[in-house]
Backbone as CSV, one residue per row, in Angstrom:
resi,resn,N_x,N_y,N_z,CA_x,CA_y,CA_z,C_x,C_y,C_z
1,UNK,12.392,28.554,-15.893,12.115,27.437,-15.013,11.541,27.957,-13.700
2,UNK,10.557,27.269,-13.174,9.913,27.662,-11.930,10.764,27.237,-10.745
3,UNK,10.932,28.159,-9.813,11.669,27.821,-8.594,10.765,26.988,-7.696
4,UNK,11.311,25.938,-7.146,10.538,25.077,-6.254,10.903,25.373,-4.821
5,UNK,9.914,25.368,-3.981,10.129,25.604,-2.560,9.871,24.308,-1.813
6,UNK,10.701,24.057,-0.814,10.587,22.831,-0.036,10.524,23.192,1.433
7,UNK,9.919,22.315,2.192,9.906,22.460,3.640,11.355,22.567,4.104
8,UNK,11.650,23.512,4.999,13.038,23.697,5.440,13.670,22.434,6.036
9,UNK,12.852,21.553,6.605,13.403,20.328,7.193,13.901,19.356,6.139
10,UNK,13.261,19.355,4.970,13.677,18.389,3.942,14.532,19.021,2.848
11,UNK,14.596,20.332,2.796,15.349,21.018,1.744,16.778,20.501,1.588
12,UNK,17.524,20.219,2.678,18.895,19.717,2.492,18.967,18.345,1.818
13,UNK,17.889,17.573,1.877,17.896,16.230,1.295,17.502,16.219,-0.176
14,UNK,16.839,17.261,-0.651,16.337,17.288,-2.021,17.443,17.055,-3.050
15,UNK,18.622,17.671,-2.928,19.670,17.411,-3.935,20.160,15.960,-3.955
16,UNK,19.898,15.213,-2.900,20.340,13.819,-2.845,19.407,12.881,-3.595
17,UNK,18.205,13.343,-3.910,17.230,12.497,-4.587,17.602,12.326,-6.058
18,UNK,17.367,11.137,-6.598,17.644,10.939,-8.022,16.648,11.743,-8.862
19,UNK,17.078,12.169,-10.005,16.226,12.959,-10.884,15.756,12.070,-12.027
20,UNK,14.465,11.999,-12.204,13.880,11.277,-13.325,13.327,12.342,-14.261
21,UNK,14.012,12.596,-15.341,13.611,13.698,-16.197,12.695,13.282,-17.344
22,UNK,12.647,12.011,-17.693,11.868,11.574,-18.844,10.609,10.843,-18.390
23,UNK,9.620,11.602,-17.947,8.371,10.989,-17.505,7.529,10.537,-18.693
24,UNK,7.903,10.940,-19.911,7.175,10.486,-21.095,7.413,8.999,-21.328
25,UNK,8.558,8.488,-20.868,8.857,7.064,-20.976,8.457,6.412,-19.650
26,UNK,7.174,6.103,-19.527,6.639,5.597,-18.272,7.301,4.298,-17.808
27,UNK,7.553,3.324,-18.677,8.236,2.116,-18.203,9.611,2.415,-17.596
28,UNK,10.362,3.325,-18.203,11.685,3.686,-17.658,11.543,4.407,-16.326
29,UNK,10.550,5.290,-16.222,10.325,6.006,-14.968,9.935,5.031,-13.858
30,UNK,9.072,4.065,-14.178,8.667,3.064,-13.179,9.867,2.219,-12.758
31,UNK,10.696,1.824,-13.702,11.884,1.027,-13.380,12.841,1.814,-12.496
32,UNK,12.991,3.109,-12.764,13.872,3.944,-11.935,13.354,4.034,-10.508
33,UNK,12.035,4.148,-10.347,11.453,4.206,-9.000,11.667,2.882,-8.265
34,UNK,11.455,1.771,-8.957,11.665,0.455,-8.343,13.128,0.294,-7.926
35,UNK,14.037,0.742,-8.775,15.470,0.644,-8.466,15.818,1.495,-7.248
36,UNK,15.215,2.662,-7.152,15.457,3.530,-6.001,15.042,2.836,-4.706
37,UNK,13.863,2.259,-4.690,13.381,1.581,-3.479,14.270,0.385,-3.153
38,UNK,14.675,-0.362,-4.157,15.525,-1.537,-3.922,16.881,-1.149,-3.348
39,UNK,17.317,0.075,-3.598,18.636,0.492,-3.118,18.639,0.963,-1.667
40,UNK,17.464,1.122,-1.072,17.394,1.600,0.313,17.815,0.469,1.247
41,UNK,18.843,0.693,2.084,19.275,-0.366,2.996,18.206,-0.670,4.042
42,UNK,18.147,-1.912,4.440,17.149,-2.369,5.416,17.849,-3.252,6.440
43,UNK,17.679,-2.960,7.728,18.288,-3.834,8.735,17.660,-5.227,8.685
44,UNK,18.475,-6.242,8.928,17.985,-7.618,8.855,17.240,-8.061,10.105
45,UNK,17.393,-7.323,11.182,16.749,-7.748,12.425,15.587,-6.832,12.793
46,UNK,14.934,-6.248,11.801,13.818,-5.356,12.073,12.685,-6.149,12.724
47,UNK,12.058,-5.591,13.767,10.995,-6.338,14.441,9.804,-6.639,13.544
48,UNK,9.592,-5.838,12.495,8.440,-6.100,11.641,8.638,-7.323,10.741
49,UNK,9.823,-7.929,10.773,10.022,-9.159,10.007,9.188,-10.311,10.566
50,UNK,8.654,-10.138,11.785,7.792,-11.160,12.375,6.388,-11.139,11.766
51,UNK,6.076,-10.133,10.980,4.766,-10.027,10.346,4.689,-11.033,9.191
52,UNK,3.675,-11.898,9.251,3.469,-12.871,8.173,2.712,-12.189,7.036
53,UNK,2.963,-12.627,5.809,2.204,-12.081,4.678,1.906,-13.183,3.691
54,UNK,0.788,-12.983,2.982,0.314,-13.969,2.020,-0.274,-13.239,0.821
55,UNK,0.111,-13.669,-0.376,-0.464,-13.106,-1.594,-1.738,-13.864,-1.935
56,UNK,-2.781,-13.119,-2.276,-4.073,-13.704,-2.628,-4.607,-13.049,-3.894
57,UNK,-5.571,-13.708,-4.484,-6.309,-13.158,-5.606,-7.759,-13.029,-5.175
58,UNK,-8.343,-11.849,-5.430,-9.721,-11.588,-5.019,-10.513,-11.111,-6.231
59,UNK,-11.847,-11.130,-6.131,-12.641,-10.622,-7.250,-12.377,-9.140,-7.489
60,UNK,-12.273,-8.771,-8.761,-12.121,-7.364,-9.119,-13.476,-6.716,-9.271
61,UNK,-13.494,-5.483,-9.733,-14.763,-4.809,-9.994,-15.533,-5.539,-11.096
62,UNK,-16.831,-5.260,-11.242,-17.590,-5.890,-12.329,-16.932,-5.637,-13.691
63,UNK,-16.867,-6.666,-14.502,-16.290,-6.596,-15.850,-14.809,-6.217,-15.854
64,UNK,-14.111,-6.539,-14.783,-12.675,-6.259,-14.681,-11.971,-7.530,-14.206
65,UNK,-10.652,-7.596,-14.384,-9.929,-8.804,-13.946,-9.878,-8.920,-12.425
66,UNK,-9.506,-10.130,-11.979,-9.281,-10.334,-10.547,-8.133,-9.449,-10.085
67,UNK,-8.081,-9.207,-8.777,-7.050,-8.357,-8.198,-6.103,-9.170,-7.340
68,UNK,-4.847,-8.773,-7.346,-3.874,-9.341,-6.415,-3.847,-8.446,-5.182
69,UNK,-3.853,-9.081,-4.015,-3.679,-8.366,-2.755,-2.639,-9.111,-1.937
70,UNK,-2.006,-8.406,-1.024,-1.097,-9.038,-0.071,-1.663,-8.756,1.312
71,UNK,-1.864,-9.819,2.069,-2.456,-9.721,3.406,-1.342,-9.900,4.425
72,UNK,-1.174,-8.898,5.295,-0.142,-8.891,6.339,-0.804,-9.132,7.685
73,UNK,-0.287,-10.118,8.425,-0.822,-10.431,9.744,0.267,-10.252,10.784
74,UNK,0.060,-9.335,11.747,1.088,-9.119,12.766,1.202,-10.313,13.700
75,UNK,2.338,-10.425,14.374,2.496,-11.541,15.322,1.581,-11.367,16.512
76,UNK,1.315,-12.466,17.190,0.483,-12.400,18.391,-0.599,-13.450,18.345
77,UNK,-1.556,-13.279,19.234,-2.636,-14.269,19.320,-3.575,-14.139,18.115
78,UNK,-4.548,-15.037,18.074,-5.491,-15.049,16.959,-6.751,-14.249,17.255
79,UNK,-6.693,-13.394,18.268,-7.864,-12.583,18.609,-8.203,-11.649,17.453
80,UNK,-9.486,-11.356,17.257,-9.857,-10.415,16.203,-9.128,-9.077,16.383
81,UNK,-8.746,-8.497,15.281,-7.987,-7.241,15.311,-8.538,-6.291,14.252
82,UNK,-8.167,-5.030,14.327,-8.600,-4.083,13.296,-7.916,-4.377,11.966
83,UNK,-8.378,-3.709,10.938,-7.792,-3.882,9.607,-7.538,-2.525,8.970
84,UNK,-6.547,-2.515,8.076,-6.186,-1.331,7.309,-6.128,-1.744,5.843
85,UNK,-6.806,-0.993,4.986,-6.647,-1.179,3.551,-5.527,-0.252,3.122
86,UNK,-4.434,-0.833,2.650,-3.235,-0.077,2.288,-3.242,0.148,0.782
87,UNK,-3.390,1.397,0.379,-3.389,1.762,-1.035,-2.075,2.473,-1.312
88,UNK,-1.210,1.833,-2.071,0.124,2.396,-2.286,0.047,3.729,-3.014
89,UNK,1.074,4.513,-2.839,1.167,5.814,-3.495,1.568,5.667,-4.946
90,UNK,1.676,6.787,-5.636,2.119,6.793,-7.014,1.137,7.444,-7.962
91,UNK,0.131,8.126,-7.413,-0.798,8.861,-8.269,-1.557,7.986,-9.244
92,UNK,-1.751,6.716,-8.907,-2.435,5.747,-9.754,-1.696,5.510,-11.076
93,UNK,-0.414,5.933,-11.142,0.425,5.692,-12.324,1.663,4.873,-11.991
94,UNK,2.101,4.928,-10.746,3.325,4.267,-10.295,3.013,3.415,-9.080
95,UNK,3.977,2.596,-8.715,3.891,1.845,-7.473,3.317,0.459,-7.666
96,UNK,3.447,-0.313,-6.598,2.955,-1.689,-6.597,2.946,-2.196,-5.170
97,UNK,2.342,-3.345,-4.982,2.362,-3.989,-3.669,3.808,-4.251,-3.263
98,UNK,4.613,-4.723,-4.195,6.017,-5.017,-3.880,6.782,-3.745,-3.540
99,UNK,6.503,-2.689,-4.254,7.144,-1.393,-4.040,6.931,-0.909,-2.604
100,UNK,5.744,-1.161,-2.054,5.387,-0.705,-0.706,5.421,-1.821,0.336
101,UNK,6.030,-2.937,-0.004,6.029,-4.090,0.894,6.566,-3.757,2.295
102,UNK,7.709,-3.129,2.365,8.297,-2.847,3.676,7.422,-1.911,4.494
103,UNK,6.849,-0.928,3.840,5.997,0.026,4.543,4.703,-0.630,5.032
104,UNK,4.096,-1.460,4.204,2.864,-2.140,4.613,3.139,-3.109,5.763
105,UNK,4.245,-3.810,5.682,4.615,-4.740,6.757,4.857,-3.983,8.057
106,UNK,5.528,-2.853,7.968,5.783,-2.027,9.147,4.461,-1.487,9.718
107,UNK,3.548,-1.111,8.847,2.231,-0.634,9.301,1.518,-1.717,10.094
108,UNK,1.544,-2.945,9.607,0.899,-4.046,10.333,1.533,-4.231,11.708
109,UNK,2.851,-4.143,11.772,3.544,-4.339,13.047,3.232,-3.209,14.024
110,UNK,3.314,-1.975,13.550,3.136,-0.815,14.429,1.702,-0.643,14.899
111,UNK,0.728,-1.052,14.097,-0.675,-0.846,14.448,-1.333,-2.086,15.042
112,UNK,-0.645,-3.225,14.982,-1.225,-4.508,15.388,-2.535,-4.754,14.650
113,UNK,-2.557,-4.371,13.384,-3.749,-4.541,12.555,-3.418,-5.436,11.368
114,UNK,-4.422,-6.139,10.889,-4.292,-6.862,9.639,-4.252,-5.806,8.529
115,UNK,-3.308,-5.924,7.621,-3.175,-4.951,6.539,-3.375,-5.676,5.215
116,UNK,-4.215,-5.103,4.371,-4.433,-5.623,3.023,-3.938,-4.565,2.047
117,UNK,-2.916,-4.919,1.279,-2.335,-4.019,0.281,-2.820,-4.463,-1.087
118,UNK,-3.378,-3.535,-1.851,-4.028,-3.874,-3.127,-3.146,-3.497,-4.312
119,UNK,-3.052,-4.408,-5.263,-2.319,-4.200,-6.525,-3.319,-3.688,-7.555
120,UNK,-3.594,-2.385,-7.500,-4.591,-1.817,-8.409,-3.986,-1.567,-9.793
121,UNK,-4.862,-1.486,-10.780,-4.430,-1.241,-12.157,-3.928,0.200,-12.290
122,UNK,-2.830,0.350,-13.022,-2.194,1.656,-13.176,-2.605,2.340,-14.480
123,UNK,-2.672,3.671,-14.410,-2.882,4.491,-15.603,-1.516,4.795,-16.212
124,UNK,-1.428,5.101,-17.444,-2.512,5.324,-18.400,-2.993,4.050,-19.093
125,UNK,-2.328,2.919,-18.844,-2.760,1.669,-19.486,-4.204,1.326,-19.114
126,UNK,-4.579,1.689,-17.906,-5.934,1.451,-17.413,-6.502,2.801,-16.982
127,UNK,-7.237,3.468,-17.866,-7.689,4.828,-17.587,-8.592,4.933,-16.357
128,UNK,-8.600,6.142,-15.790,-9.490,6.479,-14.686,-10.896,6.063,-15.050
129,UNK,-11.642,5.471,-14.175,-11.436,5.257,-12.740,-10.996,3.841,-12.377
130,UNK,-10.297,3.140,-13.255,-9.960,1.731,-13.022,-9.262,1.508,-11.676
131,UNK,-8.216,2.281,-11.378,-7.482,2.092,-10.127,-8.344,2.304,-8.901
132,UNK,-9.176,3.323,-8.942,-10.062,3.603,-7.801,-11.088,2.495,-7.647
133,UNK,-11.631,2.015,-8.758,-12.586,0.910,-8.686,-11.933,-0.337,-8.095
134,UNK,-10.675,-0.587,-8.450,-9.956,-1.730,-7.879,-9.828,-1.580,-6.359
135,UNK,-9.491,-0.382,-5.918,-9.338,-0.146,-4.477,-10.666,-0.332,-3.756
136,UNK,-11.741,0.124,-4.371,-13.055,-0.075,-3.758,-13.412,-1.561,-3.704
137,UNK,-13.080,-2.301,-4.756,-13.340,-3.746,-4.756,-12.558,-4.428,-3.636
138,UNK,-11.320,-3.977,-3.405,-10.521,-4.542,-2.311,-11.143,-4.209,-0.964
139,UNK,-11.649,-2.998,-0.812,-12.320,-2.621,0.435,-13.563,-3.476,0.654
140,UNK,-14.360,-3.645,-0.391,-15.565,-4.469,-0.278,-15.201,-5.905,0.094
141,UNK,-14.128,-6.432,-0.510,-13.684,-7.791,-0.173,-13.234,-7.869,1.281
142,UNK,-12.493,-6.871,1.728,-12.008,-6.857,3.107,-13.173,-6.860,4.082
143,UNK,-14.165,-6.025,3.852,-15.336,-5.975,4.733,-16.098,-7.300,4.670
144,UNK,-16.299,-7.819,3.468,-17.033,-9.074,3.314,-16.300,-10.289,3.847
145,UNK,-14.981,-10.214,3.929,-14.160,-11.342,4.411,-13.664,-11.127,5.831
146,UNK,-14.213,-10.149,6.516,-13.708,-9.776,7.845,-13.665,-10.960,8.803
147,UNK,-14.724,-11.725,8.854,-14.758,-12.853,9.796,-13.690,-13.888,9.450
148,UNK,-13.598,-14.255,8.177,-12.588,-15.220,7.738,-11.168,-14.735,8.049
149,UNK,-10.936,-13.417,7.910,-9.608,-12.852,8.128,-9.305,-12.558,9.593
150,UNK,-10.294,-12.708,10.458,-10.086,-12.413,11.873,-10.088,-10.924,12.170
151,UNK,-10.923,-10.194,11.442,-10.992,-8.745,11.603,-12.174,-8.383,12.501
152,UNK,-11.900,-7.525,13.464,-12.932,-6.946,14.314,-13.321,-5.625,13.666
153,UNK,-14.499,-5.574,13.022,-14.889,-4.379,12.279,-15.104,-3.163,13.179
154,UNK,-15.246,-3.368,14.475,-15.455,-2.241,15.386,-14.147,-1.716,15.961
155,UNK,-13.048,-2.434,15.756,-11.765,-2.040,16.358,-11.072,-0.977,15.516
156,UNK,-10.215,-0.211,16.174,-9.400,0.802,15.494,-7.932,0.422,15.650
157,UNK,-7.121,0.676,14.618,-5.684,0.416,14.753,-5.079,1.266,15.863
158,UNK,-3.954,0.802,16.413,-3.286,1.557,17.478,-2.957,2.971,17.042
159,UNK,-2.614,3.147,15.796,-2.285,4.475,15.277,-3.381,4.875,14.303
160,UNK,-4.469,5.394,14.826,-5.632,5.665,13.975,-5.389,6.787,12.982
161,UNK,-4.266,7.480,13.094,-3.991,8.565,12.155,-3.674,8.040,10.752
162,UNK,-3.415,6.749,10.596,-3.059,6.235,9.279,-4.185,5.501,8.598
163,UNK,-5.337,5.415,9.220,-6.425,4.653,8.631,-7.677,5.506,8.518
164,UNK,-8.492,5.197,7.552,-9.803,5.828,7.428,-10.786,4.897,8.086
165,UNK,-11.563,5.421,8.997,-12.559,4.587,9.648,-13.855,4.726,8.886
166,UNK,-14.422,3.598,8.481,-15.688,3.599,7.769,-16.727,2.958,8.651
167,UNK,-17.940,3.457,8.571,-19.033,2.905,9.373,-20.091,2.326,8.448
168,UNK,-20.846,1.398,8.964,-21.948,0.814,8.211,-21.533,-0.400,7.422
169,UNK,-22.476,-0.954,6.712,-22.232,-2.151,5.905,-22.283,-1.838,4.440
C-alpha cells in the first residue's frame, strides 16, 4: 500500500474523515458523500441565510437536455453586481447543486455577487465532455442573460480570488 502524505495542518483531521472504500459502486459512493454533507452542523442564524435563491431551467448544449441551475442573489439594492459561475466539485463524477448549496450561498453573501450554480451531467453515465459542455452552456446563458439577471459584466466580485474573469463577448 502506498503511504499518503498530507499537509501538516490537515493531517490530524484525516483519520476523522469517513472512508469510502467501494468506488466501483458509484451510486453508493455518491449517497455516502451526500450523507456526509448532510451531517455537517449548520448554525441557524448564519448571515448568508439572507441570500435568496431560485431554481431555473436553461438551454443545454446543442443536442443535449436542458440544464438545471440555481441562481443566488445576495441581499441589498437592485444595483447591477458581478456574477460568479459556480461549478461544484466532484471530478465531474460526484456532487450536485444541492450538495454545494451552502457553499454557493455563502459565496454569494461574501462576494456580493450573483452566483449561478450549474447541475451538470455526471460521468460515467454521461461521458466526457458532457459535464464540461454543460458548464460552458451555463456560462453562455449567464453572459447572455446578464441584463435580465442584473449583472454588471465589467464588475469583479469582492473576493476575486474565487472567480475567473473572462473578457469579450
